[in-house]
C-alpha distance (Angstrom), angle and dihedral (degrees) to the residues before:
residue distance angle dihedral
M1 . . .
S2 3.72 . .
F3 3.79 90.6 .
R4 3.78 93.1 53.1
E5 3.79 90.9 46.7
D6 3.78 91.5 53.9
R7 3.77 91.9 48.3
R8 3.85 90.9 51.1
R9 3.77 90.8 49.7
R10 3.85 90.1 49.8
R11 3.80 90.4 50.4
G12 3.75 91.2 48.5
R13 3.78 91.5 50.9
A14 3.81 90.1 47.8
R15 3.74 91.4 52.7
V16 3.78 91.2 49.2
W17 3.82 91.9 48.5
G18 3.79 90.0 46.0
T19 3.77 91.1 52.0
L20 3.76 90.1 46.9
L21 3.78 92.1 49.2
A22 3.81 90.6 48.6
I23 3.81 91.4 49.6
G24 3.80 89.2 48.0
A25 3.81 92.0 50.7
V26 3.73 93.6 48.0
S27 3.82 90.7 46.4
A28 3.77 90.4 49.5
L29 3.81 90.4 48.5
L30 3.82 91.6 49.0
A31 3.76 90.3 47.6
F32 3.73 92.0 50.3
T33 3.82 90.1 47.5
F34 3.77 90.9 49.9
Y35 3.76 89.9 49.8
L36 3.78 93.1 51.4
G37 3.86 90.7 46.1
G38 3.78 89.5 51.0
E39 3.79 92.8 50.3
F40 3.81 90.3 47.9
A41 3.80 91.5 49.0
A42 3.72 91.2 47.3
G43 3.82 90.2 52.0
Q44 3.79 90.7 48.4
I45 3.77 90.8 48.7
N46 3.80 92.3 50.6
A47 3.84 90.1 48.1
L48 3.80 90.1 49.9
D49 3.80 91.1 47.2
S50 3.84 90.4 52.5
R51 3.86 90.4 47.8
I52 3.81 90.1 49.9
A53 3.75 91.2 50.5
E54 3.86 91.1 50.2
L55 3.77 91.4 48.3
T56 3.78 92.3 46.9
E57 3.82 90.9 50.8
T58 3.80 90.4 48.5
N59 3.77 92.2 48.6
D60 3.82 91.4 50.0
R61 3.82 89.7 49.5
L62 3.84 90.4 50.5
L63 3.73 90.8 48.1
R64 3.81 91.3 52.6
T65 3.79 90.3 47.4
K66 3.80 91.0 48.9
G67 3.84 90.4 50.6
E68 3.77 91.2 50.0
A69 3.82 91.1 48.0
E70 3.78 91.2 49.5
A71 3.81 90.6 49.3
G72 3.84 89.1 50.7
V73 3.79 91.7 50.1
G74 3.74 90.0 49.7
Q75 3.78 91.5 52.1
L76 3.81 91.1 48.4
R77 3.79 91.1 49.1
T78 3.82 91.0 50.1
A79 3.84 90.5 48.8
Y80 3.80 91.8 47.5
Q81 3.85 91.0 50.8
Q82 3.79 90.7 49.3
L83 3.82 90.6 50.9
E84 3.83 89.0 50.0
Q85 3.73 91.3 51.8
R86 3.81 92.2 46.0
Y87 3.84 89.6 48.2
A88 3.83 90.3 50.5
R89 3.84 89.3 51.3
E90 3.72 101.0 42.4
V91 3.84 107.8 30.6
P92 3.81 113.2 74.7
K93 3.74 122.0 -130.2
G94 3.79 134.6 -159.6
P95 3.79 115.1 -7.0
A96 3.80 92.0 -1.1
Q97 3.85 88.8 57.8
E98 3.80 91.5 53.4
I99 3.83 90.9 46.8
Q100 3.80 90.1 52.7
R101 3.81 90.6 48.2
Q102 3.83 91.5 51.7
V103 3.82 91.3 46.7
Q104 3.83 90.6 51.1
I105 3.75 90.3 50.7
K106 3.77 91.9 51.6
L107 3.85 91.8 47.7
E108 3.82 89.9 51.7
E109 3.86 88.5 50.4
G110 3.82 88.0 60.0
I111 3.75 100.6 -103.8
A112 3.81 110.2 150.5
P113 3.87 115.0 -110.8
Q114 3.88 89.1 -130.4
R115 3.80 90.2 59.6
I116 3.82 92.1 50.9
T117 3.74 90.8 47.6
A118 3.78 91.6 49.6
V119 3.81 91.4 52.4
V120 3.83 92.5 49.2
A121 3.83 89.3 48.6
M122 3.82 90.4 54.6
L123 3.81 93.2 56.3
E124 3.79 116.1 105.1
A125 3.78 130.6 -167.2
K126 3.82 90.5 -128.3
R127 3.79 111.8 78.0
S128 3.77 126.3 -144.7
C129 3.74 105.5 -147.9
E130 3.79 139.9 170.9
P131 3.83 120.6 -125.9
P132 3.85 109.7 -74.3
E133 3.84 119.8 -97.1
N134 3.78 120.0 -139.9
K135 3.77 122.1 -156.5
R136 3.79 139.5 140.9
F137 3.75 138.6 -142.5
Y138 3.83 135.8 -161.6
V139 3.76 113.9 -110.5
K140 3.78 113.1 -123.4
V141 3.81 117.5 -116.8
P142 3.85 127.8 168.5
L143 3.80 96.1 -99.4
Y144 3.77 98.1 45.3
R145 3.80 114.5 97.0
G146 3.79 100.4 168.1
G147 3.80 134.7 100.9
G148 3.76 135.3 -108.0
T149 3.88 92.6 79.9
E150 3.81 92.8 132.7
A151 3.77 135.9 52.1
G152 3.82 123.8 -155.2
F153 3.84 126.7 -152.9
G154 3.78 134.3 -174.0
G155 3.82 92.6 25.0
G156 3.82 91.0 -49.7
L157 3.75 97.0 -48.2
L158 3.82 90.2 119.9
R159 3.80 121.0 40.8
V160 3.80 124.5 -171.7
S161 3.83 126.2 -169.2
G162 3.82 137.5 151.0
Q163 3.73 148.3 176.0
G164 3.80 133.7 -143.1
E165 3.76 146.0 176.7
A166 3.80 116.4 -70.1
A167 3.82 117.5 -109.4
L168 3.82 114.2 -117.5
N169 3.78 124.0 -124.7
P170 3.82 105.1 -114.6
R171 3.82 91.5 -144.0
N172 3.79 100.5 54.4
N173 3.80 102.4 7.0
Q174 3.76 90.8 -122.7
P175 3.89 121.9 146.4
Q176 3.79 116.3 -101.1
S177 3.80 132.9 -153.2
F178 3.81 97.5 -98.4
F179 3.76 132.7 64.4
E180 3.77 127.6 -100.1
G181 3.82 102.7 -110.8
D182 3.79 94.8 -155.9
K183 3.82 92.5 59.1
P184 3.85 124.8 79.2
V185 3.83 118.4 -89.2
Q186 3.80 132.4 -151.8
V187 3.80 112.6 -128.7
V188 3.83 127.5 -170.5
L189 3.82 120.7 -156.3
I190 3.80 117.7 -167.6
A191 3.83 121.0 -176.7
G192 3.84 112.2 168.8
D193 3.75 107.2 -57.5
S194 3.83 93.6 -14.2
E195 3.76 122.4 95.4
R196 3.79 130.3 -178.3
Q197 3.83 127.5 -175.6
V198 3.74 118.2 -157.7
Q199 3.73 132.0 -173.3
G200 3.82 127.1 -168.8
S201 3.70 149.4 90.1
L202 3.79 121.6 -61.5
P203 2.94 133.9 -65.7
L204 3.77 99.0 55.3
D205 3.85 130.4 177.6
Q206 3.80 119.3 -161.8
T207 3.81 138.7 167.0
I208 3.73 124.5 -154.0
I209 3.85 129.7 178.9
G210 3.80 118.0 -149.5
A211 3.76 143.9 108.0
G212 3.76 89.7 46.7
A213 3.79 95.5 -60.3
E214 3.77 146.2 78.6
W215 3.77 112.6 -116.1
R216 3.80 120.0 -158.6
V217 3.84 107.9 -161.8
R218 3.77 125.4 -166.6
M219 3.86 117.7 -174.4
A220 3.80 127.1 -170.9
R221 3.76 137.4 166.3
G222 3.78 114.1 -83.6
A223 3.78 137.2 174.9
R224 3.81 114.9 -23.6
G225 3.75 109.0 -54.7
F226 3.85 95.0 4.9
I227 3.78 137.0 104.5
N228 3.78 117.6 -151.4
V229 3.85 113.9 -139.3
T230 3.77 129.0 -162.6
V231 3.84 116.4 -171.2
D232 3.77 131.0 -168.9
R233 3.79 114.7 -161.6
C234 3.78 110.3 -155.0
K235 3.77 134.7 -177.5
F236 3.76 115.2 -95.5
P237 2.94 130.4 -127.5
């Protein structure tokens, strides 16, 4: 009996020690696993920290580049605005632009700048003009074969003529022998060696300089097929 009791006790102690060893082994394995997991996590964290640092540096560099680009754009915008303002101040517009063009043509033709300056200096705001002349001419259209298609002024020094679009017969829509007064006309003014061609709807006001005078021409619709012309001949310069 005593022998069996001792053997049972030894078996019990063996089971306890076996259980404790198993628990110790499992604990050691878990501890080692946790250790490896911690090392891996630490490595991942270090890699992420490095990547974050790289991205932060790249972002800072891009922000600096963006700031430099915006500053460059601002400088270009300022320079463009300054050029616009200078252009508005120095480049003539409207009548002044045409005057500059004519002056440039005369300079290219060899006329001395002093002569052009002297002529401009002689110009006065108050005009010295002769009494106006009133005449009319028939506007040329394809079907018209008659005369009277030109009006002369100042003894023929100024000649005015023009052509237009034929009016249509309202019954058969066929062109007639007189122009359509509501449509634009093409008018030619010739004064000495000067010629000006004008296109537009009536009435029209034009000025031409030639044959030693300044001619102020006013044109308006007259009787059927005609344009009435009033001309002032003024001293020039």
